[in-house]
C-alpha positions, 0 to 999 in steps of 0.5 A, spaced: 119 569 353 124 564 351 125 563 344 130 558 341 134 560 335 138 557 329 144 562 327 147 561 320 154 566 319 161 566 315 167 567 322 171 570 317 170 577 319 169 575 327 174 574 332 169 567 334 162 566 337 164 568 344 163 576 346 169 580 346 171 586 351 172 590 344 167 587 339 168 584 334 164 577 335 158 573 332 154 574 339 156 582 340 154 582 332 147 579 335 145 582 342 147 590 337 141 586 333 136 585 339 137 592 342 137 595 335 130 591 335 127 591 340 130 596 346 132 590 350 139 589 353 139 581 352 144 576 351 145 570 346 147 563 350 150 559 344 150 552 343 159 552 342 163 557 342 166 557 335 173 561 335 175 566 330 174 565 323 169 558 324 163 558 321 156 556 323 150 553 319 147 550 325 149 554 330 144 554 336 142 560 341 138 561 347 134 568 350 129 571 353 125 577 352 120 581 355 117 584 349 115 577 347 114 577 340 113 572 335 118 568 334 117 570 325 117 578 328 123 575 332 127 573 326 125 578 321 127 583 325 133 580 327 136 579 320 133 586 318 138 589 324 144 584 322 145 586 315 150 587 311 153 583 315 153 576 313 150 573 319 143 569 320 136 567 323 133 561 319 129 559 324 126 561 330 121 558 336 119 558 343 122 555 347 121 551 354 122 555 360 129 551 361 131 549 354 138 551 355 142 551 348 149 550 352 147 545 357 140 542 353 144 539 348 146 532 347 149 531 341 154 536 337 155 536 329 162 538 325 164 538 318 171 540 316 172 541 308 180 539 305 181 540 298 186 537 295 188 539 288 194 543 284 189 550 283 188 555 288 180 554 290 177 561 287 170 561 290 171 557 296 178 559 299 175 561 305 171 555 306 176 550 306 183 547 308 187 548 300 192 541 300 196 541 294 198 534 295 195 529 294 191 525 300 190 517 301 183 517 303 183 509 305 188 511 310 185 516 313 179 512 314 183 507 316 186 512 322 179 515 324 177 509 327 183 509 332 179 516 334 172 513 335 170 512 342 172 514 348 179 517 349 183 521 353 184 526 348 190 530 351 194 530 344 188 532 340 186 539 344 189 545 345 194 548 350 188 553 352 183 548 353 179 550 360 175 543 360 175 540 367 177 533 363 180 531 356 176 524 355 171 525 350 167 520 347 167 521 340 160 519 337 162 518 330 168 520 325 168 519 318 172 522 312 168 522 304 170 524 298 167 528 293 171 530 286 177 534 290 174 535 297 175 531 302 169 532 308 171 530 315 164 529 319 164 529 327 159 527 332 160 528 340 156 530 346 161 535 347 168 538 344 175 540 346 177 547 344 180 545 338 179 538 338 175 537 331 182 542 327 187 538 331 184 531 328 183 534 322 191 536 322 193 528 324 188 525 318 191 530 314 198 528 316 196 520 315 193 522 308 200 525 306 203 519 308 207 522 314 203 518 318 200 510 318 195 509 320 197 506 327 201 513 328 194 516 329 193 512 334 199 512 338 200 519 339 192 519 342 194 514 346 200 518 348 196 524 351 202 528 349 200 535 345 207 535 343 206 529 339 199 533 334 201 535 327 199 542 325 193 544 327 188 545 321 186 552 319 179 555 322 175 556 315 175 549 314 170 548 319 164 548 320 159 548 326 153 545 322 148 542 328 146 541 335 141 535 337 136 536 343 132 531 346 125 532 344 121 533 350 126 539 351 123 542 344 116 542 347 113 549 346 111 553 351 104 555 352 104 562 350 097 564 352 099 562 359 106 566 359 103 571 357 
């Protein structure tokens, strides 16, 4: 049986989602939980490869199991064997044989949090980018509009990015403020390596007054990584949600599959 899992994790102690030879990845923790739960060697395939220190509220993964437990038993069993690690399965369901967490996705959503105040965060120090300077929300919002749409994002992607093309379509990029916290929400079918954190670094540059909103557009058009301001730290980034076509989420006929 193929299953679809929705996963939440604190990325602070992990080297990212992707399994590593030396271990220490979220995927490694999940694969071990599967072995301990049902004795099978299965590999979970995720919708996005979050970096070291990046969190998730709605990472999605699929896996195949011969033992075919019910989704409820699978969720409970994996959560039991994941303790005390900061990883939790928050939803589980049967998936069709052609469902792929990565390739079936049509939209991915990320959120970046910036805390702008004089006092350092006591509770959210591993969840936000602490910036003691005041930031100009309206200027950041004006700059963000330049990034929406289809562009060559060479300036705002890691030099280690393995994507075949730097061209991506950013469906939306919004910034809201609640108290001292700025929240940057980004949605796209797919992202380049470090794209959201690079954009967050650029928007913070605008908020501080080091760039005018049009300078952000000039940096984008330059297609030059050297034009990118310092990349925002991983701690403020959270993988929020993955969207799929309705037909890809249809549950299979479990009795027939058995």
